[in-house]
Structure formats: C-alpha cells, structure tokens
mmCIF entry with sequence, helices, sheets and N, C-alpha, C, O atoms, coordinates in Angstrom:
data_MODEL
# 
_entry.id   MODEL 
# 
_entity.id                         1 
_entity.type                       polymer 
_entity.pdbx_number_of_molecules   1 
# 
_entity_poly.entity_id                      1 
_entity_poly.type                           'polypeptide(L)' 
_entity_poly.nstd_linkage                   no 
_entity_poly.nstd_monomer                   no 
_entity_poly.pdbx_seq_one_letter_code       MLEDVKKKAKKVKDDVQDKAEEVKNKTEYEAKKTKAKAEYEKKEADRKS 
_entity_poly.pdbx_seq_one_letter_code_can   MLEDVKKKAKKVKDDVQDKAEEVKNKTEYEAKKTKAKAEYEKKEADRKS 
_entity_poly.pdbx_strand_id                 A 
# 
loop_
_entity_poly_seq.entity_id 
_entity_poly_seq.num 
_entity_poly_seq.mon_id 
_entity_poly_seq.hetero 
1 1  MET n 
1 2  LEU n 
1 3  GLU n 
1 4  ASP n 
1 5  VAL n 
1 6  LYS n 
1 7  LYS n 
1 8  LYS n 
1 9  ALA n 
1 10 LYS n 
1 11 LYS n 
1 12 VAL n 
1 13 LYS n 
1 14 ASP n 
1 15 ASP n 
1 16 VAL n 
1 17 GLN n 
1 18 ASP n 
1 19 LYS n 
1 20 ALA n 
1 21 GLU n 
1 22 GLU n 
1 23 VAL n 
1 24 LYS n 
1 25 ASN n 
1 26 LYS n 
1 27 THR n 
1 28 GLU n 
1 29 TYR n 
1 30 GLU n 
1 31 ALA n 
1 32 LYS n 
1 33 LYS n 
1 34 THR n 
1 35 LYS n 
1 36 ALA n 
1 37 LYS n 
1 38 ALA n 
1 39 GLU n 
1 40 TYR n 
1 41 GLU n 
1 42 LYS n 
1 43 LYS n 
1 44 GLU n 
1 45 ALA n 
1 46 ASP n 
1 47 ARG n 
1 48 LYS n 
1 49 SER n 
# 
_struct_asym.id          A 
_struct_asym.entity_id   1 
# 
_struct_conf.conf_type_id            HELX_P 
_struct_conf.id                      HELX_P1 
_struct_conf.pdbx_PDB_helix_id       AA1 
_struct_conf.beg_label_comp_id       LEU 
_struct_conf.beg_label_asym_id       A 
_struct_conf.beg_label_seq_id        2 
_struct_conf.pdbx_beg_PDB_ins_code   ? 
_struct_conf.end_label_comp_id       LYS 
_struct_conf.end_label_asym_id       A 
_struct_conf.end_label_seq_id        48 
_struct_conf.pdbx_end_PDB_ins_code   ? 
_struct_conf.beg_auth_comp_id        LEU 
_struct_conf.beg_auth_asym_id        A 
_struct_conf.beg_auth_seq_id         2 
_struct_conf.end_auth_comp_id        LYS 
_struct_conf.end_auth_asym_id        A 
_struct_conf.end_auth_seq_id         48 
_struct_conf.pdbx_PDB_helix_class    1 
_struct_conf.details                 ? 
_struct_conf.pdbx_PDB_helix_length   47 
# 
_struct_conf_type.id          HELX_P 
_struct_conf_type.criteria    ? 
_struct_conf_type.reference   ? 
# 
loop_
_atom_site.group_PDB 
_atom_site.id 
_atom_site.type_symbol 
_atom_site.label_atom_id 
_atom_site.label_alt_id 
_atom_site.label_comp_id 
_atom_site.label_asym_id 
_atom_site.label_entity_id 
_atom_site.label_seq_id 
_atom_site.pdbx_PDB_ins_code 
_atom_site.Cartn_x 
_atom_site.Cartn_y 
_atom_site.Cartn_z 
_atom_site.occupancy 
_atom_site.B_iso_or_equiv 
_atom_site.pdbx_formal_charge 
_atom_site.auth_seq_id 
_atom_site.auth_comp_id 
_atom_site.auth_asym_id 
_atom_site.auth_atom_id 
_atom_site.pdbx_PDB_model_num 
ATOM 1   N N  . MET A 1 1  ? 46.997  97.364  117.507 1.00 0.00 ? 1  MET A N  1 
ATOM 2   C CA . MET A 1 1  ? 47.230  97.252  116.076 1.00 0.00 ? 1  MET A CA 1 
ATOM 3   C C  . MET A 1 1  ? 48.282  98.270  115.606 1.00 0.00 ? 1  MET A C  1 
ATOM 4   O O  . MET A 1 1  ? 49.279  97.905  114.982 1.00 0.00 ? 1  MET A O  1 
ATOM 5   N N  . LEU A 1 2  ? 48.043  99.546  115.916 1.00 0.00 ? 2  LEU A N  1 
ATOM 6   C CA . LEU A 1 2  ? 49.004  100.555 115.581 1.00 0.00 ? 2  LEU A CA 1 
ATOM 7   C C  . LEU A 1 2  ? 50.395  100.327 116.271 1.00 0.00 ? 2  LEU A C  1 
ATOM 8   O O  . LEU A 1 2  ? 51.448  100.592 115.690 1.00 0.00 ? 2  LEU A O  1 
ATOM 9   N N  . GLU A 1 3  ? 50.338  99.821  117.545 1.00 0.00 ? 3  GLU A N  1 
ATOM 10  C CA . GLU A 1 3  ? 51.568  99.550  118.195 1.00 0.00 ? 3  GLU A CA 1 
ATOM 11  C C  . GLU A 1 3  ? 52.382  98.465  117.508 1.00 0.00 ? 3  GLU A C  1 
ATOM 12  O O  . GLU A 1 3  ? 53.611  98.530  117.483 1.00 0.00 ? 3  GLU A O  1 
ATOM 13  N N  . ASP A 1 4  ? 51.697  97.457  116.945 1.00 0.00 ? 4  ASP A N  1 
ATOM 14  C CA . ASP A 1 4  ? 52.353  96.370  116.250 1.00 0.00 ? 4  ASP A CA 1 
ATOM 15  C C  . ASP A 1 4  ? 53.044  96.965  115.020 1.00 0.00 ? 4  ASP A C  1 
ATOM 16  O O  . ASP A 1 4  ? 54.177  96.598  114.708 1.00 0.00 ? 4  ASP A O  1 
ATOM 17  N N  . VAL A 1 5  ? 52.365  97.882  114.321 1.00 0.00 ? 5  VAL A N  1 
ATOM 18  C CA . VAL A 1 5  ? 52.930  98.488  113.108 1.00 0.00 ? 5  VAL A CA 1 
ATOM 19  C C  . VAL A 1 5  ? 54.190  99.296  113.490 1.00 0.00 ? 5  VAL A C  1 
ATOM 20  O O  . VAL A 1 5  ? 55.215  99.246  112.810 1.00 0.00 ? 5  VAL A O  1 
ATOM 21  N N  . LYS A 1 6  ? 54.072  100.039 114.600 1.00 0.00 ? 6  LYS A N  1 
ATOM 22  C CA . LYS A 1 6  ? 55.229  100.880 115.078 1.00 0.00 ? 6  LYS A CA 1 
ATOM 23  C C  . LYS A 1 6  ? 56.397  99.964  115.405 1.00 0.00 ? 6  LYS A C  1 
ATOM 24  O O  . LYS A 1 6  ? 57.528  100.232 114.998 1.00 0.00 ? 6  LYS A O  1 
ATOM 25  N N  . LYS A 1 7  ? 56.137  98.896  116.130 1.00 0.00 ? 7  LYS A N  1 
ATOM 26  C CA . LYS A 1 7  ? 57.186  97.937  116.501 1.00 0.00 ? 7  LYS A CA 1 
ATOM 27  C C  . LYS A 1 7  ? 57.900  97.368  115.258 1.00 0.00 ? 7  LYS A C  1 
ATOM 28  O O  . LYS A 1 7  ? 59.127  97.304  115.186 1.00 0.00 ? 7  LYS A O  1 
ATOM 29  N N  . LYS A 1 8  ? 57.081  96.968  114.306 1.00 0.00 ? 8  LYS A N  1 
ATOM 30  C CA . LYS A 1 8  ? 57.589  96.337  113.078 1.00 0.00 ? 8  LYS A CA 1 
ATOM 31  C C  . LYS A 1 8  ? 58.462  97.413  112.289 1.00 0.00 ? 8  LYS A C  1 
ATOM 32  O O  . LYS A 1 8  ? 59.545  97.125  111.778 1.00 0.00 ? 8  LYS A O  1 
ATOM 33  N N  . ALA A 1 9  ? 57.920  98.604  112.243 1.00 0.00 ? 9  ALA A N  1 
ATOM 34  C CA . ALA A 1 9  ? 58.638  99.688  111.531 1.00 0.00 ? 9  ALA A CA 1 
ATOM 35  C C  . ALA A 1 9  ? 59.978  99.974  112.222 1.00 0.00 ? 9  ALA A C  1 
ATOM 36  O O  . ALA A 1 9  ? 60.988  100.186 111.551 1.00 0.00 ? 9  ALA A O  1 
ATOM 37  N N  . LYS A 1 10 ? 59.987  99.980  113.524 1.00 0.00 ? 10 LYS A N  1 
ATOM 38  C CA . LYS A 1 10 ? 61.231  100.252 114.295 1.00 0.00 ? 10 LYS A CA 1 
ATOM 39  C C  . LYS A 1 10 ? 62.229  99.068  114.063 1.00 0.00 ? 10 LYS A C  1 
ATOM 40  O O  . LYS A 1 10 ? 63.431  99.282  113.902 1.00 0.00 ? 10 LYS A O  1 
ATOM 41  N N  . LYS A 1 11 ? 61.706  97.853  114.052 1.00 0.00 ? 11 LYS A N  1 
ATOM 42  C CA . LYS A 1 11 ? 62.581  96.683  113.778 1.00 0.00 ? 11 LYS A CA 1 
ATOM 43  C C  . LYS A 1 11 ? 63.223  96.780  112.411 1.00 0.00 ? 11 LYS A C  1 
ATOM 44  O O  . LYS A 1 11 ? 64.427  96.570  112.260 1.00 0.00 ? 11 LYS A O  1 
ATOM 45  N N  . VAL A 1 12 ? 62.404  97.102  111.406 1.00 0.00 ? 12 VAL A N  1 
ATOM 46  C CA . VAL A 1 12 ? 62.878  97.246  110.053 1.00 0.00 ? 12 VAL A CA 1 
ATOM 47  C C  . VAL A 1 12 ? 63.958  98.342  109.952 1.00 0.00 ? 12 VAL A C  1 
ATOM 48  O O  . VAL A 1 12 ? 64.985  98.176  109.294 1.00 0.00 ? 12 VAL A O  1 
ATOM 49  N N  . LYS A 1 13 ? 63.677  99.472  110.639 1.00 0.00 ? 13 LYS A N  1 
ATOM 50  C CA . LYS A 1 13 ? 64.607  100.594 110.635 1.00 0.00 ? 13 LYS A CA 1 
ATOM 51  C C  . LYS A 1 13 ? 65.929  100.170 111.267 1.00 0.00 ? 13 LYS A C  1 
ATOM 52  O O  . LYS A 1 13 ? 67.002  100.461 110.738 1.00 0.00 ? 13 LYS A O  1 
ATOM 53  N N  . ASP A 1 14 ? 65.844  99.482  112.400 1.00 0.00 ? 14 ASP A N  1 
ATOM 54  C CA . ASP A 1 14 ? 67.089  99.001  113.077 1.00 0.00 ? 14 ASP A CA 1 
ATOM 55  C C  . ASP A 1 14 ? 67.804  98.039  112.221 1.00 0.00 ? 14 ASP A C  1 
ATOM 56  O O  . ASP A 1 14 ? 69.032  98.087  112.145 1.00 0.00 ? 14 ASP A O  1 
ATOM 57  N N  . ASP A 1 15 ? 67.099  97.153  111.562 1.00 0.00 ? 15 ASP A N  1 
ATOM 58  C CA . ASP A 1 15 ? 67.770  96.138  110.657 1.00 0.00 ? 15 ASP A CA 1 
ATOM 59  C C  . ASP A 1 15 ? 68.468  96.857  109.553 1.00 0.00 ? 15 ASP A C  1 
ATOM 60  O O  . ASP A 1 15 ? 69.604  96.506  109.235 1.00 0.00 ? 15 ASP A O  1 
ATOM 61  N N  . VAL A 1 16 ? 67.859  97.849  108.942 1.00 0.00 ? 16 VAL A N  1 
ATOM 62  C CA . VAL A 1 16 ? 68.469  98.603  107.869 1.00 0.00 ? 16 VAL A CA 1 
ATOM 63  C C  . VAL A 1 16 ? 69.697  99.323  108.336 1.00 0.00 ? 16 VAL A C  1 
ATOM 64  O O  . VAL A 1 16 ? 70.716  99.344  107.644 1.00 0.00 ? 16 VAL A O  1 
ATOM 65  N N  . GLN A 1 17 ? 69.610  99.930  109.533 1.00 0.00 ? 17 GLN A N  1 
ATOM 66  C CA . GLN A 1 17 ? 70.801  100.635 110.078 1.00 0.00 ? 17 GLN A CA 1 
ATOM 67  C C  . GLN A 1 17 ? 71.901  99.652  110.377 1.00 0.00 ? 17 GLN A C  1 
ATOM 68  O O  . GLN A 1 17 ? 73.063  99.988  110.149 1.00 0.00 ? 17 GLN A O  1 
ATOM 69  N N  . ASP A 1 18 ? 71.627  98.465  110.869 1.00 0.00 ? 18 ASP A N  1 
ATOM 70  C CA . ASP A 1 18 ? 72.661  97.462  111.122 1.00 0.00 ? 18 ASP A CA 1 
ATOM 71  C C  . ASP A 1 18 ? 73.305  97.046  109.839 1.00 0.00 ? 18 ASP A C  1 
ATOM 72  O O  . ASP A 1 18 ? 74.526  96.916  109.740 1.00 0.00 ? 18 ASP A O  1 
ATOM 73  N N  . LYS A 1 19 ? 72.448  96.833  108.834 1.00 0.00 ? 19 LYS A N  1 
ATOM 74  C CA . LYS A 1 19 ? 73.001  96.398  107.514 1.00 0.00 ? 19 LYS A CA 1 
ATOM 75  C C  . LYS A 1 19 ? 73.895  97.502  106.927 1.00 0.00 ? 19 LYS A C  1 
ATOM 76  O O  . LYS A 1 19 ? 74.957  97.219  106.373 1.00 0.00 ? 19 LYS A O  1 
ATOM 77  N N  . ALA A 1 20 ? 73.452  98.763  107.055 1.00 0.00 ? 20 ALA A N  1 
ATOM 78  C CA . ALA A 1 20 ? 74.235  99.867  106.521 1.00 0.00 ? 20 ALA A CA 1 
ATOM 79  C C  . ALA A 1 20 ? 75.538  99.955  107.254 1.00 0.00 ? 20 ALA A C  1 
ATOM 80  O O  . ALA A 1 20 ? 76.575  100.164 106.624 1.00 0.00 ? 20 ALA A O  1 
ATOM 81  N N  . GLU A 1 21 ? 75.536  99.806  108.544 1.00 0.00 ? 21 GLU A N  1 
ATOM 82  C CA . GLU A 1 21 ? 76.786  99.832  109.316 1.00 0.00 ? 21 GLU A CA 1 
ATOM 83  C C  . GLU A 1 21 ? 77.737  98.705  108.898 1.00 0.00 ? 21 GLU A C  1 
ATOM 84  O O  . GLU A 1 21 ? 78.946  98.910  108.791 1.00 0.00 ? 21 GLU A O  1 
ATOM 85  N N  . GLU A 1 22 ? 77.167  97.493  108.660 1.00 0.00 ? 22 GLU A N  1 
ATOM 86  C CA . GLU A 1 22 ? 77.951  96.364  108.266 1.00 0.00 ? 22 GLU A CA 1 
ATOM 87  C C  . GLU A 1 22 ? 78.610  96.639  106.905 1.00 0.00 ? 22 GLU A C  1 
ATOM 88  O O  . GLU A 1 22 ? 79.791  96.349  106.715 1.00 0.00 ? 22 GLU A O  1 
ATOM 89  N N  . VAL A 1 23 ? 77.830  97.205  105.952 1.00 0.00 ? 23 VAL A N  1 
ATOM 90  C CA . VAL A 1 23 ? 78.373  97.494  104.609 1.00 0.00 ? 23 VAL A CA 1 
ATOM 91  C C  . VAL A 1 23 ? 79.447  98.566  104.734 1.00 0.00 ? 23 VAL A C  1 
ATOM 92  O O  . VAL A 1 23 ? 80.507  98.452  104.118 1.00 0.00 ? 23 VAL A O  1 
ATOM 93  N N  . LYS A 1 24 ? 79.191  99.593  105.511 1.00 0.00 ? 24 LYS A N  1 
ATOM 94  C CA . LYS A 1 24 ? 80.193  100.658 105.731 1.00 0.00 ? 24 LYS A CA 1 
ATOM 95  C C  . LYS A 1 24 ? 81.504  100.074 106.275 1.00 0.00 ? 24 LYS A C  1 
ATOM 96  O O  . LYS A 1 24 ? 82.586  100.384 105.776 1.00 0.00 ? 24 LYS A O  1 
ATOM 97  N N  . ASN A 1 25 ? 81.390  99.236  107.292 1.00 0.00 ? 25 ASN A N  1 
ATOM 98  C CA . ASN A 1 25 ? 82.605  98.658  107.916 1.00 0.00 ? 25 ASN A CA 1 
ATOM 99  C C  . ASN A 1 25 ? 83.352  97.805  106.875 1.00 0.00 ? 25 ASN A C  1 
ATOM 100 O O  . ASN A 1 25 ? 84.578  97.868  106.787 1.00 0.00 ? 25 ASN A O  1 
ATOM 101 N N  . LYS A 1 26 ? 82.619  97.017  106.098 1.00 0.00 ? 26 LYS A N  1 
ATOM 102 C CA . LYS A 1 26 ? 83.243  96.123  105.112 1.00 0.00 ? 26 LYS A CA 1 
ATOM 103 C C  . LYS A 1 26 ? 83.928  96.993  104.022 1.00 0.00 ? 26 LYS A C  1 
ATOM 104 O O  . LYS A 1 26 ? 85.032  96.665  103.587 1.00 0.00 ? 26 LYS A O  1 
ATOM 105 N N  . THR A 1 27 ? 83.298  98.066  103.591 1.00 0.00 ? 27 THR A N  1 
ATOM 106 C CA . THR A 1 27 ? 83.835  98.960  102.613 1.00 0.00 ? 27 THR A CA 1 
ATOM 107 C C  . THR A 1 27 ? 85.133  99.604  103.118 1.00 0.00 ? 27 THR A C  1 
ATOM 108 O O  . THR A 1 27 ? 86.120  99.682  102.386 1.00 0.00 ? 27 THR A O  1 
ATOM 109 N N  . GLU A 1 28 ? 85.121  100.059 104.359 1.00 0.00 ? 28 GLU A N  1 
ATOM 110 C CA . GLU A 1 28 ? 86.292  100.682 104.970 1.00 0.00 ? 28 GLU A CA 1 
ATOM 111 C C  . GLU A 1 28 ? 87.432  99.660  105.073 1.00 0.00 ? 28 GLU A C  1 
ATOM 112 O O  . GLU A 1 28 ? 88.589  99.977  104.794 1.00 0.00 ? 28 GLU A O  1 
ATOM 113 N N  . TYR A 1 29 ? 87.088  98.424  105.480 1.00 0.00 ? 29 TYR A N  1 
ATOM 114 C CA . TYR A 1 29 ? 88.041  97.387  105.586 1.00 0.00 ? 29 TYR A CA 1 
ATOM 115 C C  . TYR A 1 29 ? 88.726  97.088  104.216 1.00 0.00 ? 29 TYR A C  1 
ATOM 116 O O  . TYR A 1 29 ? 89.947  96.979  104.105 1.00 0.00 ? 29 TYR A O  1 
ATOM 117 N N  . GLU A 1 30 ? 87.873  96.967  103.215 1.00 0.00 ? 30 GLU A N  1 
ATOM 118 C CA . GLU A 1 30 ? 88.424  96.714  101.833 1.00 0.00 ? 30 GLU A CA 1 
ATOM 119 C C  . GLU A 1 30 ? 89.295  97.855  101.361 1.00 0.00 ? 30 GLU A C  1 
ATOM 120 O O  . GLU A 1 30 ? 90.300  97.625  100.689 1.00 0.00 ? 30 GLU A O  1 
ATOM 121 N N  . ALA A 1 31 ? 88.937  99.066  101.692 1.00 0.00 ? 31 ALA A N  1 
ATOM 122 C CA . ALA A 1 31 ? 89.687  100.228 101.287 1.00 0.00 ? 31 ALA A CA 1 
ATOM 123 C C  . ALA A 1 31 ? 91.049  100.262 101.969 1.00 0.00 ? 31 ALA A C  1 
ATOM 124 O O  . ALA A 1 31 ? 92.056  100.606 101.350 1.00 0.00 ? 31 ALA A O  1 
ATOM 125 N N  . LYS A 1 32 ? 91.070  99.907  103.234 1.00 0.00 ? 32 LYS A N  1 
ATOM 126 C CA . LYS A 1 32 ? 92.336  99.895  103.994 1.00 0.00 ? 32 LYS A CA 1 
ATOM 127 C C  . LYS A 1 32 ? 93.203  98.736  103.468 1.00 0.00 ? 32 LYS A C  1 
ATOM 128 O O  . LYS A 1 32 ? 94.419  98.887  103.354 1.00 0.00 ? 32 LYS A O  1 
ATOM 129 N N  . LYS A 1 33 ? 92.613  97.617  103.157 1.00 0.00 ? 33 LYS A N  1 
ATOM 130 C CA . LYS A 1 33 ? 93.340  96.441  102.641 1.00 0.00 ? 33 LYS A CA 1 
ATOM 131 C C  . LYS A 1 33 ? 93.974  96.813  101.298 1.00 0.00 ? 33 LYS A C  1 
ATOM 132 O O  . LYS A 1 33 ? 95.154  96.533  101.085 1.00 0.00 ? 33 LYS A O  1 
ATOM 133 N N  . THR A 1 34 ? 93.242  97.417  100.420 1.00 0.00 ? 34 THR A N  1 
ATOM 134 C CA . THR A 1 34 ? 93.687  97.804  99.099  1.00 0.00 ? 34 THR A CA 1 
ATOM 135 C C  . THR A 1 34 ? 94.844  98.803  99.215  1.00 0.00 ? 34 THR A C  1 
ATOM 136 O O  . THR A 1 34 ? 95.861  98.675  98.532  1.00 0.00 ? 34 THR A O  1 
ATOM 137 N N  . LYS A 1 35 ? 94.670  99.808  100.101 1.00 0.00 ? 35 LYS A N  1 
ATOM 138 C CA . LYS A 1 35 ? 95.675  100.852 100.305 1.00 0.00 ? 35 LYS A CA 1 
ATOM 139 C C  . LYS A 1 35 ? 97.003  100.199 100.829 1.00 0.00 ? 35 LYS A C  1 
ATOM 140 O O  . LYS A 1 35 ? 98.102  100.521 100.379 1.00 0.00 ? 35 LYS A O  1 
ATOM 141 N N  . ALA A 1 36 ? 96.828  99.279  101.790 1.00 0.00 ? 36 ALA A N  1 
ATOM 142 C CA . ALA A 1 36 ? 98.016  98.628  102.360 1.00 0.00 ? 36 ALA A CA 1 
ATOM 143 C C  . ALA A 1 36 ? 98.725  97.791  101.292 1.00 0.00 ? 36 ALA A C  1 
ATOM 144 O O  . ALA A 1 36 ? 99.955  97.780  101.239 1.00 0.00 ? 36 ALA A O  1 
ATOM 145 N N  . LYS A 1 37 ? 97.979  97.100  100.453 1.00 0.00 ? 37 LYS A N  1 
ATOM 146 C CA . LYS A 1 37 ? 98.582  96.298  99.368  1.00 0.00 ? 37 LYS A CA 1 
ATOM 147 C C  . LYS A 1 37 ? 99.332  97.242  98.394  1.00 0.00 ? 37 LYS A C  1 
ATOM 148 O O  . LYS A 1 37 ? 100.446 96.947  97.962  1.00 0.00 ? 37 LYS A O  1 
ATOM 149 N N  . ALA A 1 38 ? 98.712  98.340  98.077  1.00 0.00 ? 38 ALA A N  1 
ATOM 150 C CA . ALA A 1 38 ? 99.363  99.302  97.124  1.00 0.00 ? 38 ALA A CA 1 
ATOM 151 C C  . ALA A 1 38 ? 100.649 99.822  97.708  1.00 0.00 ? 38 ALA A C  1 
ATOM 152 O O  . ALA A 1 38 ? 101.653 99.923  97.002  1.00 0.00 ? 38 ALA A O  1 
ATOM 153 N N  . GLU A 1 39 ? 100.643 100.160 99.012  1.00 0.00 ? 39 GLU A N  1 
ATOM 154 C CA . GLU A 1 39 ? 101.824 100.665 99.626  1.00 0.00 ? 39 GLU A CA 1 
ATOM 155 C C  . GLU A 1 39 ? 102.936 99.602  99.661  1.00 0.00 ? 39 GLU A C  1 
ATOM 156 O O  . GLU A 1 39 ? 104.105 99.897  99.416  1.00 0.00 ? 39 GLU A O  1 
ATOM 157 N N  . TYR A 1 40 ? 102.539 98.365  99.973  1.00 0.00 ? 40 TYR A N  1 
ATOM 158 C CA . TYR A 1 40 ? 103.515 97.266  99.989  1.00 0.00 ? 40 TYR A CA 1 
ATOM 159 C C  . TYR A 1 40 ? 104.100 97.090  98.644  1.00 0.00 ? 40 TYR A C  1 
ATOM 160 O O  . TYR A 1 40 ? 105.318 96.961  98.523  1.00 0.00 ? 40 TYR A O  1 
ATOM 161 N N  . GLU A 1 41 ? 103.282 97.076  97.597  1.00 0.00 ? 41 GLU A N  1 
ATOM 162 C CA . GLU A 1 41 ? 103.783 96.874  96.241  1.00 0.00 ? 41 GLU A CA 1 
ATOM 163 C C  . GLU A 1 41 ? 104.707 97.989  95.804  1.00 0.00 ? 41 GLU A C  1 
ATOM 164 O O  . GLU A 1 41 ? 105.663 97.737  95.069  1.00 0.00 ? 41 GLU A O  1 
ATOM 165 N N  . LYS A 1 42 ? 104.451 99.223  96.235  1.00 0.00 ? 42 LYS A N  1 
ATOM 166 C CA . LYS A 1 42 ? 105.286 100.363 95.933  1.00 0.00 ? 42 LYS A CA 1 
ATOM 167 C C  . LYS A 1 42 ? 106.650 100.212 96.634  1.00 0.00 ? 42 LYS A C  1 
ATOM 168 O O  . LYS A 1 42 ? 107.691 100.497 96.043  1.00 0.00 ? 42 LYS A O  1 
ATOM 169 N N  . LYS A 1 43 ? 106.631 99.772  97.871  1.00 0.00 ? 43 LYS A N  1 
ATOM 170 C CA . LYS A 1 43 ? 107.874 99.571  98.623  1.00 0.00 ? 43 LYS A CA 1 
ATOM 171 C C  . LYS A 1 43 ? 108.694 98.471  97.939  1.00 0.00 ? 43 LYS A C  1 
ATOM 172 O O  . LYS A 1 43 ? 109.913 98.595  97.813  1.00 0.00 ? 43 LYS A O  1 
ATOM 173 N N  . GLU A 1 44 ? 108.037 97.405  97.500  1.00 0.00 ? 44 GLU A N  1 
ATOM 174 C CA . GLU A 1 44 ? 108.757 96.310  96.834  1.00 0.00 ? 44 GLU A CA 1 
ATOM 175 C C  . GLU A 1 44 ? 109.368 96.832  95.542  1.00 0.00 ? 44 GLU A C  1 
ATOM 176 O O  . GLU A 1 44 ? 110.520 96.521  95.239  1.00 0.00 ? 44 GLU A O  1 
ATOM 177 N N  . ALA A 1 45 ? 108.637 97.601  94.791  1.00 0.00 ? 45 ALA A N  1 
ATOM 178 C CA . ALA A 1 45 ? 109.128 98.125  93.527  1.00 0.00 ? 45 ALA A CA 1 
ATOM 179 C C  . ALA A 1 45 ? 110.345 99.038  93.766  1.00 0.00 ? 45 ALA A C  1 
ATOM 180 O O  . ALA A 1 45 ? 111.329 98.986  93.028  1.00 0.00 ? 45 ALA A O  1 
ATOM 181 N N  . ASP A 1 46 ? 110.254 99.882  94.822  1.00 0.00 ? 46 ASP A N  1 
ATOM 182 C CA . ASP A 1 46 ? 111.339 100.812 95.178  1.00 0.00 ? 46 ASP A CA 1 
ATOM 183 C C  . ASP A 1 46 ? 112.578 100.032 95.599  1.00 0.00 ? 46 ASP A C  1 
ATOM 184 O O  . ASP A 1 46 ? 113.704 100.396 95.263  1.00 0.00 ? 46 ASP A O  1 
ATOM 185 N N  . ARG A 1 47 ? 112.346 98.950  96.344  1.00 0.00 ? 47 ARG A N  1 
ATOM 186 C CA . ARG A 1 47 ? 113.459 98.133  96.827  1.00 0.00 ? 47 ARG A CA 1 
ATOM 187 C C  . ARG A 1 47 ? 114.179 97.446  95.709  1.00 0.00 ? 47 ARG A C  1 
ATOM 188 O O  . ARG A 1 47 ? 115.402 97.304  95.713  1.00 0.00 ? 47 ARG A O  1 
ATOM 189 N N  . LYS A 1 48 ? 113.356 97.001  94.705  1.00 0.00 ? 48 LYS A N  1 
ATOM 190 C CA . LYS A 1 48 ? 113.975 96.224  93.574  1.00 0.00 ? 48 LYS A CA 1 
ATOM 191 C C  . LYS A 1 48 ? 114.715 97.156  92.607  1.00 0.00 ? 48 LYS A C  1 
ATOM 192 O O  . LYS A 1 48 ? 115.619 96.708  91.903  1.00 0.00 ? 48 LYS A O  1 
ATOM 193 N N  . SER A 1 49 ? 114.348 98.444  92.559  1.00 0.00 ? 49 SER A N  1 
ATOM 194 C CA . SER A 1 49 ? 115.015 99.306  91.577  1.00 0.00 ? 49 SER A CA 1 
ATOM 195 C C  . SER A 1 49 ? 116.280 99.897  92.071  1.00 0.00 ? 49 SER A C  1 
ATOM 196 O O  . SER A 1 49 ? 116.939 100.641 91.344  1.00 0.00 ? 49 SER A O  1 
# 
C-alpha cells in the first residue's frame, strides 16, 4: 500500500519535472526567437537608413 503511494508520488514528481523542463525549453526558444527577430529588424533599419 505505502509502496504504491510512493511510486505514484515519484511518477507525479517526475511528470512535473518533465513539464517544467518542457516549459523552460519553450520559454528559452521563444526568447531566442524574439531576440533574433529584433536583431534582424535592427539590421534592416540600419541598412535602410
């Protein structure tokens, strides 16, 4: 009985960690994409002026 609870708790903990990692990776990806877009737009503006 207690073993089942421990296994379930570990699974939930692992699932939460996986989800947190996924969110972190997505956030980092979005930040890099936004930064790259901003740099590109700045270069374009500099080139046109």
